[in-house]
C-alpha positions in Angstrom: -3.7 -25.9 -21.6 -2.5 -24.2 -18.5 -5.0 -24.8 -15.8 -5.6 -21.8 -13.5 -4.6 -21.9 -9.9 -7.0 -21.4 -6.9 -5.8 -18.7 -4.7 -4.4 -20.9 -2.1 -2.1 -22.7 -4.5 -1.0 -19.1 -6.0 0.2 -17.7 -2.6 2.0 -21.2 -2.0 4.0 -20.8 -5.2 4.6 -17.2 -4.3 6.1 -17.9 -0.8 9.6 -18.7 -2.0 9.5 -15.4 -4.1 8.5 -13.4 -0.9 11.3 -15.3 1.1 14.1 -14.4 -1.5 12.9 -10.9 -1.5 12.9 -10.6 2.4 16.4 -12.3 2.5 17.7 -10.0 -0.3 16.6 -7.0 1.7 18.6 -8.4 4.7 16.3 -10.4 6.9 17.5 -13.6 8.2 16.3 -16.9 6.6 14.1 -17.7 9.4 12.6 -14.2 9.7 11.9 -14.2 6.0 10.0 -17.4 6.0 7.9 -16.2 9.0 7.4 -12.8 7.2 6.4 -14.6 3.8 3.6 -16.4 5.7 2.1 -13.2 6.6 2.0 -11.7 3.2 -1.5 -13.2 2.0 -3.3 -11.9 5.3 -1.6 -8.4 5.1 -2.4 -8.4 1.2 -6.2 -8.4 1.9 -6.5 -5.9 4.6 -8.4 -3.1 3.2 -7.1 -0.4 6.0 -3.5 -1.2 4.2 -4.5 0.2 0.7 -4.8 3.8 -0.2 -5.4 5.4 -3.5 -2.2 7.5 -4.5 -2.4 10.8 -6.1 -2.8 10.5 -9.9 -3.9 7.0 -9.7 -7.4 7.4 -11.0 -6.3 9.7 -13.7 -4.0 7.0 -14.7 -6.6 4.2 -14.8 -9.1 6.5 -16.9 -6.3 7.3 -19.4 -5.5 3.5 -19.9 -9.1 2.4 -20.0 -9.8 5.0 -22.7 -6.6 3.9 -24.7 -8.2 0.5 -24.7 -5.6 -1.0 -22.4 
């Protein structure tokens, strides 16, 4: 059975994924590692999120389709 991860362990496992993404986008390794450490805090900032046009309709359609 696969044990669920707590959020801290999940973010720890995602760190190398973010580092690779930043390096792939042209950041230096040092900058990528620093930026990757900031992702969890930035992700949870409520002011950073917005509902894009059409999102509510898409969510209603998927819900009514049983997805």
